[in-house]
MIVOTI-810630 format. One record per residue: residue in three letters; x, z, y of N, C-alpha, C, O in turn; residue number from 1. Coordinates in pm, whole numbers. Atoms other than C-alpha are relative to their C-alpha. Layout:
MIVOTI-810630
ATOM code   n_px   n_pz   n_py  ca_px  ca_pz  ca_py   c_px   c_pz   c_py   o_px   o_pz   o_py pos
ATOM  ALA      X      Z      Y      X      Z      Y      X      Z      Y      X      Z      Y NUM
...
end
This chain:
MIVOTI-810630
ATOM code   n_px   n_pz   n_py  ca_px  ca_pz  ca_py   c_px   c_pz   c_py   o_px   o_pz   o_py pos
ATOM  UNK    132     -6     55   8222  -9757  -2893    -87   -105     74    -98   -100    196   1
ATOM  UNK     78    105    -68   7998 -10061  -2825   -134     56     40   -190    146    -23   2
ATOM  UNK    131    -48    -50   7684 -10017  -2624    -99   -116     -6    -61   -231     20   3
ATOM  UNK    100    100     -3   7362 -10208  -2660    -66      3    138   -141     96    168   4
ATOM  UNK     52      8   -132   7272 -10312  -2305   -149     11     10   -201     84     94   5
ATOM  UNK    148     -2     -2   6907 -10370  -2378    -53    141    -31   -149    188     30   6
ATOM  UNK     47   -135     36   6873 -10027  -2541     21    100    120    -63    183    154   7
ATOM  UNK    -25    -85   -120   7039  -9860  -2243    -94    -23    113   -136     71    180   8
ATOM  UNK     92     38   -109   6819 -10050  -1999   -136     62    -33   -198    123     55   9
ATOM  UNK    127    -54     42   6509  -9947  -2192     -6    151     10   -109    210     45  10
ATOM  UNK     -9   -150    -10   6623  -9585  -2204     -7     42    148    -77    138    183  11
ATOM  UNK      6    -37   -141   6684  -9581  -1829   -134    -23     63   -175     56    149  12
ATOM  UNK    133     21    -49   6347  -9730  -1756    -96    107    -45   -182    151     30  13
ATOM  UNK     87   -103     57   6181  -9477  -1986     23    130     71    -72    203     98  14
ATOM  UNK    -23   -125    -70   6355  -9190  -1815    -54     -5    137   -116     92    181  15
ATOM  UNK     50     10   -136   6269  -9314  -1469   -153      9      3   -209     74     91  16
ATOM  UNK    143      9     -6   5905  -9379  -1554    -64    133    -53   -167    178     -3  17
ATOM  UNK     63   -121     62   5841  -9068  -1769     47    128     54    -19    230     35  18
ATOM  UNK    -55   -124    -50   6056  -8813  -1597     22     -2    149    -25     88    219  19
ATOM  UNK    -43      8   -135   6195  -8926  -1261   -118    -24     95   -140     52    189  20
ATOM  UNK    104     32   -101   5899  -9088  -1091   -110    102     13   -149    133    126  21
ATOM  UNK    106    -97    -12   5629  -8831  -1177     54    126     79    -15    184    163  22
ATOM  UNK    -54   -116    -71   5860  -8554  -1059     20    -27    146     -3     60    229  23
ATOM  UNK    -25     44   -142   5946  -8744   -738   -133     -4     71   -141     42    185  24
ATOM  UNK    134     11    -60   5576  -8810   -667    -53    144     27   -110    172    132  25
ATOM  UNK     50   -141    -23   5493  -8438   -716     74     69    114     13    141    193  26
ATOM  UNK    -74    -60   -108   5778  -8332   -485    -37    -53    134    -47     23    230  27
ATOM  UNK     41     62   -128   5680  -8581   -214   -138     53     43   -161     75    162  28
ATOM  UNK    135    -49    -39   5318  -8460   -227     15    142     54    -50    178    152  29
ATOM  UNK    -17   -142    -50   5436  -8096   -187     54     -4    143      8     67    232  30
ATOM  UNK    -60      3   -133   5655  -8193    109   -100    -47    101   -105      6    212  31
ATOM  UNK    102     54   -100   5373  -8391    275   -103    108     34   -142    122    150  32
ATOM  UNK     97   -107    -27   5130  -8102    237     63    112     85     -1    164    176  33
ATOM  UNK    -66   -108    -80   5384  -7845    373     21    -48    139     17     35    230  34
ATOM  UNK    -27     56   -132   5454  -8074    669   -131    -26     75   -129    -70    190  35
ATOM  UNK    131     26    -62   5079  -8098    744    -34   -144      4   -116   -185     86  36
ATOM  UNK     28    141      9   5077  -8464    652    -74    -41   -123    -63   -156   -167  37
ATOM  UNK     71     27    126   4854  -8439    346    -97   -115     11   -127   -181    -88  38
ATOM  UNK     95    112    -17   4611  -8691    497     67   -131    -31     -1   -227    -66  39
ATOM  UNK    -71    127     22   4877  -8958    454     -4    -33   -150     15   -149   -187  40
ATOM  UNK     13     20    144   4835  -8911     73   -124    -82    -40   -138   -126   -155  41
ATOM  UNK    118     84     24   4504  -9097    105     21   -144     21    -68   -225     -4  42
ATOM  UNK    -32    145    -26   4675  -9422    198     -2    -74   -134     46    -23   -236  43
ATOM  UNK     12     86    123   4606  -9699    -58    135    -27    -69    144    -29   -192  44
ATOM  UNK   -132     21     63   4977  -9767   -108     49    121    -77    109    111   -184  45
ATOM  UNK    -52   -126     69   5048  -9402   -193    -88     18   -125    -32     58   -227  46
ATOM  UNK     87    -15    114   4751  -9393   -433     43    -98   -112     43    -62   -230  47
ATOM  UNK    -40     98    102   4870  -9709   -608    133     38    -60    154     24   -181  48
ATOM  UNK   -135    -50     50   5227  -9574   -636    -19    118   -100     42    122   -206  49
ATOM  UNK     25   -119     80   5099  -9244   -777    -61    -43   -135    -21      6   -241  50
ATOM  UNK     62     49    128   4881  -9424  -1034    101    -74    -83    108    -54   -205  51
ATOM  UNK   -104     76     70   5164  -9657  -1128     98     94    -69    134     75   -185  52
ATOM  UNK   -102    -95     54   5407  -9363  -1173    -56     75   -120     18    120   -208  53
ATOM  UNK     61    -86    106   5164  -9189  -1401    -23    -88   -135    -70    -37   -236  54
ATOM  UNK     18     91    114   5158  -9494  -1643    109     27   -103    222     58    -66  55
ATOM  UNK    -98    -16    104   5333  -9461  -1975     75   -131    -33    166   -131   -116  56
ATOM  UNK    -52    129     33   5423  -9826  -1979     81    -53    121     24    -75    227  57
ATOM  UNK    -82     49   -117   5716  -9948  -1757    -52   -133     55    -48   -153    176  58
ATOM  UNK     47    127    -49   5569 -10297  -1735   -121     17     84   -138    -54    183  59
ATOM  UNK    119    -31    -82   5240 -10155  -1606     44     54    131    -15     21    234  60
ATOM  UNK    -53    -54   -129   5441  -9962  -1343     42   -117     92      6   -121    210  61
ATOM  UNK    -49    111    -82   5607 -10282  -1226   -116    -91     48   -120   -133    164  62
ATOM  UNK    116     81    -30   5283 -10481  -1239    -82     62    114   -118     -5    211  63
ATOM  UNK     90    -70    -94   5085 -10221  -1044     75     13    140     15     -2    246  64
ATOM  UNK    -72     -8   -131   5359 -10173   -780      9   -132     65      1   -140    188  65
ATOM  UNK     -7    135    -57   5392 -10547   -734   -134    -39     62   -138    -91    173  66
ATOM  UNK    132     30    -51   5013 -10590   -695    -34     74    124    -87     17    219  67
ATOM  UNK     30    -82   -114   4980 -10304   -455     81    -48    124     30    -52    236  68
ATOM  UNK    -84     51   -106   5268 -10437   -250    -59   -130     59    -68   -145    181  69
ATOM  UNK     64    127    -43   5107 -10784   -233   -119     25     80   -134    -24    192  70
ATOM  UNK    132    -30    -62   4763 -10645   -152     12     71    129    -80     61    210  71
ATOM  UNK    -12    -81   -120   4888 -10424    123     50    -83    118     41    -38    233  72
ATOM  UNK    -55     79   -106   5044 -10705    321    146     35     35    211    -28    119  73
ATOM  UNK   -140    -49    -27   5375 -10520    317    103    -96    -49    212   -102      8  74
ATOM  UNK    -95     99     50   5544 -10794    112     36    -96    112    155   -126    129  75
ATOM  UNK    -29     90   -108   5513 -11029    408     86     69    106    178      7    159  76
ATOM  UNK    -83    -73   -100   5654 -10765    647    137     13    -50    231    -11     26  77
ATOM  UNK   -133    -15     55   5945 -10701    420     79   -130      4    197   -134     42  78
ATOM  UNK    -70    128     -5   6022 -11068    388     41    -43    143    148   -102    164  79
ATOM  UNK    -34     33   -140   6009 -11113    765    119     78     48    199     28    126  80
ATOM  UNK   -108    -88    -38   6247 -10827    805    138    -43    -56    242    -32      9  81
ATOM  UNK   -131     36     65   6509 -10957    559     33   -145     13    141   -186    -28  82
ATOM  UNK    -31    141    -15   6487 -11324    642     23    -38    146     50   -154    175  83
end
């Protein structure tokens, strides 16, 4: 049975964005609150990730995550670590 790679890719992105990420975000928030680390949820990176995960558009998710990574200065730190 032949598979359409683009369709499979789009379905995987749709599942991750609409089911996986929001559930993961919710679980991480519960864990942070239980561990007494709820104040960490006020971090700009976390807020950007949460907002991006709640988007219905995969491209918006990617754009927001990329922008927040650039704005946080973490992109430079990651590049220093891997190069």
